[in-house]
C-alpha positions as CSV (number, residue, x, y, z in Angstrom):
1,M,0.2,-0.1,0.0
2,R,1.4,3.5,-0.8
3,V,0.4,6.8,0.1
4,D,1.8,9.9,-1.4
5,I,1.4,13.5,-0.1
6,Y,1.6,16.2,-2.9
7,S,3.1,19.1,-1.0
8,K,5.6,22.2,-1.4
9,P,8.2,23.5,0.8
10,K,7.2,26.1,3.5
11,C,3.8,24.9,3.5
12,S,2.5,24.7,7.1
13,L,-0.5,22.7,6.2
14,C,1.7,20.3,4.4
15,D,3.8,19.9,7.5
16,K,0.7,19.3,9.6
17,A,-0.5,16.8,7.2
18,A,2.8,14.9,7.0
19,D,2.8,14.8,10.7
20,V,-0.5,13.2,10.9
21,V,0.1,10.7,8.1
22,E,3.5,9.7,10.0
23,S,1.6,9.2,13.2
24,V,-0.8,7.0,11.6
25,R,2.1,5.1,9.7
26,A,3.5,4.2,13.1
27,R,0.4,2.1,13.5
28,I,-0.5,0.9,10.1
29,P,2.8,0.2,7.8
30,F,2.8,1.8,4.2
31,E,4.9,3.0,1.8
32,L,5.1,6.9,2.0
33,R,6.3,9.4,-0.6
34,I,6.4,13.2,-0.2
35,I,6.3,14.9,-3.6
36,S,7.0,18.5,-4.1
37,I,4.7,19.8,-6.8
38,L,7.3,22.5,-7.5
39,E,9.5,19.8,-9.4
40,D,6.8,19.1,-11.9
41,P,4.8,21.7,-14.0
42,A,2.0,19.2,-14.4
43,L,1.6,18.4,-10.7
44,F,1.8,21.9,-10.1
45,S,-1.1,23.0,-12.3
46,Q,-3.0,19.8,-11.0
47,W,-2.6,20.6,-7.2
48,R,-1.5,24.0,-6.6
49,Y,-4.6,25.3,-5.0
50,D,-5.4,22.1,-3.1
51,I,-2.0,21.1,-1.3
52,P,-1.4,19.1,0.5
53,V,-3.2,16.3,-1.1
54,V,-2.9,12.8,0.4
55,V,-3.4,10.0,-2.2
56,I,-3.7,6.3,-1.3
57,N,-2.9,3.7,-3.9
58,G,-3.4,6.4,-6.7
59,V,-6.8,7.8,-5.2
60,P,-6.9,11.4,-4.1
61,T,-8.3,11.0,-0.7
62,F,-7.7,14.2,1.4
63,K,-7.2,17.7,0.4
64,H,-6.0,20.6,2.5
65,H,-6.1,18.8,5.9
66,V,-6.0,15.2,7.0
67,D,-7.8,13.6,10.0
68,A,-5.9,10.8,11.7
69,A,-8.8,8.6,12.4
70,A,-10.4,9.1,9.0
71,L,-6.9,8.4,7.4
72,E,-6.7,5.2,9.5
73,A,-10.2,4.2,8.3
74,R,-9.3,4.6,4.7
75,L,-6.0,2.7,5.1
76,L,-7.9,-0.2,6.6
77,E,-10.3,-0.1,3.7
78,A,-7.5,-0.2,1.1
79,Q,-5.8,-2.9,3.1
80,G,-8.9,-5.0,2.9
81,G,-9.4,-4.4,-0.7
82,T,-12.5,-2.3,-0.2
83,P,-12.9,0.4,-2.7
84,I,-12.4,3.9,-1.5
85,A,-15.2,6.2,-2.0
86,K,-14.3,9.8,-2.5
87,T,-16.8,12.8,-1.4
88,A,-17.1,15.6,-3.5
89,A,-14.7,17.7,-1.6
90,Q,-11.9,14.8,-2.1
91,D,-12.5,14.5,-5.7
92,G,-9.3,15.0,-7.4
């Protein structure tokens, strides 16, 4: 299972999201990549107004902030093979 955080340097919301993701990662193991949108023009164009964006196995799941309990629930769903449903606010 892989979690990507689309972020950029000097982004306090991104730092907070990474802290929440790392705290959940201590309980549920997964591969984590933190990707700077500044390094890819396409990513910058796609996510510049939405960072941080947390993507679980390729599915955009959280934007702007991450709740630890909700992240844990989504990861457990993904581990069990249950499709991750997105809300309109999470649609990426």
